[in-house]
N, C-alpha and C positions, 0 to 999 in steps of 0.2 A: 827409720820411721820419720825422723825430723826432717831429713832432706826430701822425703816424699811429700810431706805436708807443704814445704816451701814451694816445690814445683807446682802443686795443685793451685796454690794461691796466685802464683805468677800467671798460670794459664787462665784463671778466672778473670784477672785484671785485663789480660789481652782481649778477652771476648767481650767483657762488659764495657770497656772503654769506648769502642766505636759506637756501640748501641746508645750510650749516653749522649755522645756527640750528635747522633741522628735525632734523638728525642729533643735535645735542646734546639736543634735547627728547626724542627717542626713546630715548636712552640713560638716562633717569631711571628709577630703580627703580619697579616697578609694585606696586600693592596686590593680592595674589593672593586675597584674601578675596572670595568671591562674595556678592552681596547676597541675604540670606535672604528667600524669598517668604513672605508671611503664610499661615496655614492656610486651607484652603478650607471655607467653611460648607456643610454638607450636611445632609440629612434621611435618617433610617434607618427601617427596619421590620424586625421580627423574622421570620425564616423559621419557618413553622408547619407542623405536620402536620395534614392535614384529609382528609376523604373526597373521593376523586376517582374518580367513575364516568364513564367516557368510552368512546366507540365508534369503531371503525375504519370507514371508509366505502368502499364499492365501487360502481362503476357497474354496474347490473343491468338485466336484461330479463325481463319476465313472459312465461312460456311455458305453454301448455296441456299438461297431462300426457298427453293423448291427442288427437291431431289427425289427420284423414284427408282427403285430397283425393279427391273423388268423380269417378270416370271410368267410362265405359261399357265393358263387355266385349263388346258387340255393336254392329254398325253400324245406322244407320237415322236417322229423323227424330223429333224430340221432338214427341210428341202430347199430353203431359200434364205439368203441374207442380202438385204437390199440397201446397204449404206456403207459409207467409208468410215472406218474407225477414227474417232476424234473430230468428226465434222459436226456442224450445227444442223440439226434436222428440224423440219417444220412440224407443227402439230398435225396429226393424222397420217403422217408418212408411214408407209409399210416398212417395217424393219426386219422381221423374221416371218418365215412361213413354215408351219408344221404340216406334215403330210395331210392334205385336205380330202383325199379321195373318200375315206369312210364317212367323213362329216358331210360331204356333198351327197353321198348316197343316202345317209340318214335324213337329210333335208328333203330329198326327193321322195323318199318313202313317207315322210310326214305329210307332204303335200298330197300324195295319193290317198293316204288315210283320210284326209279332210274331204277329198272328193267323194270317197266312198260313204263317209258319214253324211254328207249333204244329200247323196242319192237316197240313202235309207230314210232320211228325214222327209224328203219329197214323197216317197212311197207311203210312209206312215201318215202324212197329212192327207193324202188322197183316201186312204183307208178310213180314217176317222170321219172324213166328210161323207163318204159313201154310207157308212154305218149309221151316221146321224140321220140321213135321209130315210133309210129303211126303218130306223126306229120311230121316225115320225109317222110312218104308215103302219107301224106295229108289225113289221115284216122281219124283225130280227130280235134275238134275245138281248136283254139288257146287259147280260154278262159279256157278250161278244163286243158290245160297244165299249164297255169298260176296259177290256183287254186291248182293243185298238187304241184307246186313249193312253193307256200305259205304254204301249209300244211307241206312240208318237213322242211322249215325254222322254223316253229312253233315247230315241234318235236325236232329240235336241241336245241332250247331255253328251252324247257321243260326238256331236259336232264340236262342242266346247272342248272336249278332250283332244280332238284332232287339232284344233287351233293351238292349244297349249303345246302339243307335240311339235308343231311347226315352229313355234317360238323358241322352244328348247333346242331343236336341231339347228335353227338359224343362228342362235347364240353360240353354240359350239363351233359352227362353221366360221363365224366372225372371229372367235377366239383363236382359231387356227392361223389367223393372220394377225400378227402382233404389230400394233401401230404406236407411234409416238404420242404420249398423252398430252404433251405441250411442246412448244418450241424450246429447244435447249441443245446442249452439246452432249453427244453420245460418246460413251467410253469405249474401251477395248472389249471386244466380244469375249465372253466366257465360254462360249460353245462354238463348235465348228459345224460345217455341213455334214449331215449324217448322224449327228449326235442325238441320242434319245433323251427326251425331257420328261420330267415327272411333274404333274400339276402342283403348283404352289411351292415346289421345293427347289427345282433347278434354277439357279440364277443365270439369266441370259446376258444382262448388261445393266448399266446404270446411266440414267440421263438426268441432267441437272441444268437449271437456269444459270446464267452468268452475269446478267446486268438488270438490276443492281445485285450486290452481294451483301451478306452480313458478316460482321466481325464480332465474335463472341468473347466476352471477358467475364471473369469471376471477381466479384467485389465483396468486401466485408459488409455486414448488415448496417454498420454505422454510416456507411457512405450512400445508402439508398436515397435519402432525402436529397443529397447533392445531385444524383443522377435524375431524380424526378424533376428537379428544377431545370436541369439541362434538357430534359425531354420537352418541357414547356417553352424554353427559350435558349437558343444557342446561336452562335455565329459560325462563319466559315472557318474561323481560326480555333474553334473550341476543340475539335478532334483532329489529330494528325496520326498518320500511320507510317511506321518504319518497317521496311521489309527485312527479310532474313539476311540479305546481303548488305544491309546498312543504308540503302537508298531510301529517300523519303517519297511517299506517295502523295501527290500534290492535290488530289481532289478532296473536297470537304465531306464530312460525314454528319449523321444525325442519329439520335436515339430512336431506334425502331421499336424495341420492346424491352420490358423488364419482366423477368420471370414471375410467376404467380406467387411464389413463396420462398422462404429461406430454408436452406438445407439444415436440418436439426443437428446433424453430426458435426458440421464444420462452421455453421453460422455465416455462410456465404450465399450469394444469390447471383444468378446469371443475367447479364445485360447484353443486348444485341444492338450493335451500331451498324447503320446502313451506309454503304459507300457506292457511288456510281462507279461502274466498271466498263465504261465504253471502250477502253483500249484493251480489254481482256488481259489486264496485268495480274489481277488477283485470281487465284485458283482455289477451288474448294479443298479444304484441308491444309492450306498454307499456314505456317507459323509466322507471326509478326509481333510487333510491339505497338500497342495503342497508347498514344499520348493524349491526355485529357488536361485541358487548361485548369490549373489550380485556382481554386476560388479565392485564394489569398494573394494572387498576383496583383501588382500595382506598385505604388510608391512605398519602398521599404528601406529600412536602415541597412547599409552595407559597410563592411570593413574589409581590409586586406585579409585574404585567407591565411597568410603566414602568421597573423597575430593570434591564431587560435591554438590553444594547447589542450590536450586531453589527459584526464586523470580518472582512472577507474570508470571509463565509459561516459564521463561527464566532460563538458567543454567549458573552457574559461578564457578570459582575456584579462590583461592588466591595463588599467586606465590611469593615466598620469594626472594627478592633481597637485599643482605647484611642484614640489620636489619629492612627493610621495607617490608610490605606486600602490593602487588598490586592486585586488583580484576580484573579478566578478564572474559569476556563473551565467552562462548564456545558453539560449536555445537557438540552434542553427536551422536555417532554411537551406535552399539549394545554393550551389556554387554558380556564380555568374562571372565567367572569365577568371581573373586573378582575385576577385572579391568573393565574399560569401554573405548571404542575407542573414541578418540577426533578427530573429522573431521577438526576443525579449532579452533584457539584461544590459542593453547599451542604448543611450539616447543620441540624437543627432548632435554633432559638435563635440562629443567626448573625444579626448585625446587617447587613442588606443596605441599601446606600445607594440611595435611590429618587430623590432630587433633588440636583442639584449635581455629579454625577459627570462632567459633560461636560468640565470643566477638569482632571480628576484624571489622574494617572499612577500606575502601580503603586508603592506605597511612599510616596505623597504624604501630607503632613500635612493633617489635617482638624480641624474643630471643628463641633459640632452646632449647627445653625441654630436660631433662635428664631422663633416664630410659624409660621403655616401656609405651606407652599410655594406659590408662585404657579402657577396652572394653565399647562399647556403648557411646563413647565420642561425637558422632555426635548428635547434638541437634535435637529434634523432629521437630522444625520449619524449620531447615535447611536441613532436609533429603529430597532428591529428590524422585520423584514418582517412584514406583516399576518398575524396568526395565530401568530406565534412560530416555527412550523415550517411547512414547505411543505405545502400541502394536496394530497392525492392521492386519486383516486377509484378507480383500478384496483388500488391498494395500500392498506395501512392508513393511515388519515388521522388528523386531529387534532381532530375535533369532539368537544365534550363535551356531555353531557346534564344 
């Protein structure tokens, strides 16, 4: 038992000894002075004021200012097609013929009915004149004269009915020959020779004007006043058009119309811009991008784009003041070449750090680097989204010209 007690004491000393040494070491006074980090070498560029002309972008659709679907007003079979598909046709040109034989016969019958009605009217007039003479000599009953007068009035009304019948038959006959309602380009025919058409239902073709044309865009309601101002006053550079293949349409445009009201579900309104289309480049239904001169174009503060960093969807720059870097939140405009427009947050002449800010914090010490900065010095995590601001086509965008 005694030996067992000695062994336990020895084991206790072996365990508690190192623990006491650690406790004594931890009780030594610490040096509270933090190790000072060396200044971060950076490169700077001065914020400058320069001309910034840029455009808002809207997804747009080319529309014909006048477009009509051709449908027949009478029934029958197509007996004639008198145009070449895709050609420009003049107003009044005959385009389709529907079997006219029954309509010609109906017109002739109406004419014959009018002649018959006129003959009956002449007879009734003579009868009333004759009976009036006899009545003056008291040689005929008054009732007979009244009957003759009624027959005369009936004959007059029958003449009017016959004239209306001629007008109706003539209209049907004219409708059997379908003509161009205005000068425009005719499309591909939807019916062939011999096809049967139903009044008001069968689509024959579509004709539309080509010069000028409209370009429709949809804008948010807060932009309405801007477009009303453009409707009153604009220049040749106010509106530009980019076609689907990326080419620029060179002819100027102007505001033709702003829709009567805002769509309650979306808070948007349609605006139509008119463009000259003498070269027949723009086609009805074509998709394009309308560029509208931004109202804030002009002399704006610009800094190198690579100086921008993004954090949680917000944009920042570091500005050097003596040997200290201060972080500032900025509002971006469009990119212009290698620079970006700063709408707020930076003043002209501020020294904006362009390289080396990846390791900086607000208030960090800096020193100006020597030599040219190495390419690609902007860290991946600090690189802003492409374009600086999100591109939008149905709302004002960020493209610069």
